[in-house]
C-alpha positions, 0 to 999 in steps of 0.5 A, a space after each residue: 523488461 520494463 515500460 518507459 514512456 511508450 516503450 518496453 525496454 530492458 531495465 538496465 537500459 532504461 533512463 530518464 532525464 536528470 531534469 525529471 521532476 520526479 528525480 529532482 522533487 519527488 513530484 509524482 505518484 505511484 500505484 502497486 498492483 498485485 497479479 494473482 495467477 496471471 490475473 491483474 487484481 482489482 485494476 480499476 480500483 487501483 486506476 481510480 486511486 491513481 486518478 485521484 492522486 494525479 488530480 490532487 497534484 494536477 498531473 494529466 493522466 497520460 492513458 485511459 483504462 484500456 491502454 493501461 490494461 494493454 500495457 500491463 498485460 504485455 508487461 506481465 507476459 514477459 515473465 512466467 511467474 504467475 503472481 507478480 507485483 506491478 509498480 506504476 509511477 507517473 511523474 510530472 515530467 522533465 522541465 528545462 530548469 530546476 524550479 519549484 513552480 511548474 508548467 504543462 509538461 509531458 508526464 513520465 510514466 514508468 512501470 515494472 513488475 516483479 515476482 510476488 511471494 505472499 506468505 502462507 496462512 501457516 507463516 502468517 499464523 505465527 504472528 509478527 512484531 511491530 513498534 509504534 512511532 509518532 506520525 511525522 508525515 505531511 497532512 495529505 497522506 491520501 495522495 500516493 506520492 513518491 515522496 516517501 522519505 518519512 516512510 523510508 526512515 520508518 522502514 529502516 527503523 523497523 529493520 533496525 529493531 527487527 520488526 515487521 512494521 511501524 504503527 503510527 499515531 498522531 494526537 494519540 490516535 492510530 493513523 496507519 502503518 508506515 506501509 500498511 493500514 491498521 485494524 484493531 479487533 475488540 469485542 467482535 468489532 473491527 476498528 480502522 482509522 476513517 478515510 481522509 487526509 491522514 491515511 492512504 486508503 488501501 485497496 486491500 483495506 477495503 477488501 479486509 472490511 468486506 471480508 470482516 463483514 462477511 465473517 459477521 464482524 461489526 466494522 467501525 471506521 473510527 479513531 482508536 489509540 495506543 491504549 486501546 490496542 493494549 486491550 485489544 483482542 487482535 491487531 492486524 496490518 494490511 497491504 497488497 503485498 502483506 495481505 492481512 498480517 496479524 501483529 502479536 507483539 507491539 513495542 515488546 508487549 503482547 497483544 491478546 497475550 500473543 494469541 491470534 483471535 480466530 476471527 483473523 482466520 475467517 477474514 483471511 480465508 474470505 480474502 483469499 476467495 476474493 483474490 480468486 474471483 
């Protein structure tokens, strides 16, 4: 079952107008919200970010928090799976003709939920590989837009090279991953790109920062380069589906001789505690 414009409906029966601006232009925003043990994780934080994205592209939010909670609670109840991943998308809606400018329209809201299978600590502790690439995306990456063509191409490149992620850089500074935030550990300090238009500030990113501080790491939200990563003690990527994933090989070059720094274990464990609060 999925939710579409006020109704719960079988996924194979759900449909939208061919004039929907999300279909024609990618004119919309989205959120991915994890569910752990049947509990929606940090819903308000995700809804706050959704609101910022909607405001940025001038779409009126169709629902209040309570309405979202009611919808999502009912949606996840259709499955017996305790850990789920909710995908929530809002587009500007359907117009009468294809045109770049827009008037006030009724937004299209679509929500689905799928099983969320998180990697275990043992699986993550094996380390993962990534490649780097020039960040060619637009300059408002802080908007969680459904226009994801560049990210799709990066993801396909990762698949082609049989790696987990593509780590992006702009003007010799690391911005983020194609589908993640990036952290570099050096001398007991955890570095990550500051919030702003060049990155999407993830909910998980904020929790990694909190967990790092709880593990007595210094945290610096400041730019760093590919050359800095080569000399790093650790490299991590984070997202709601990956949680905190150590990268031990970048562009076929080992990070910290391929050894995961012990600080990762502490931060990972603290993050798990936050999940269960």
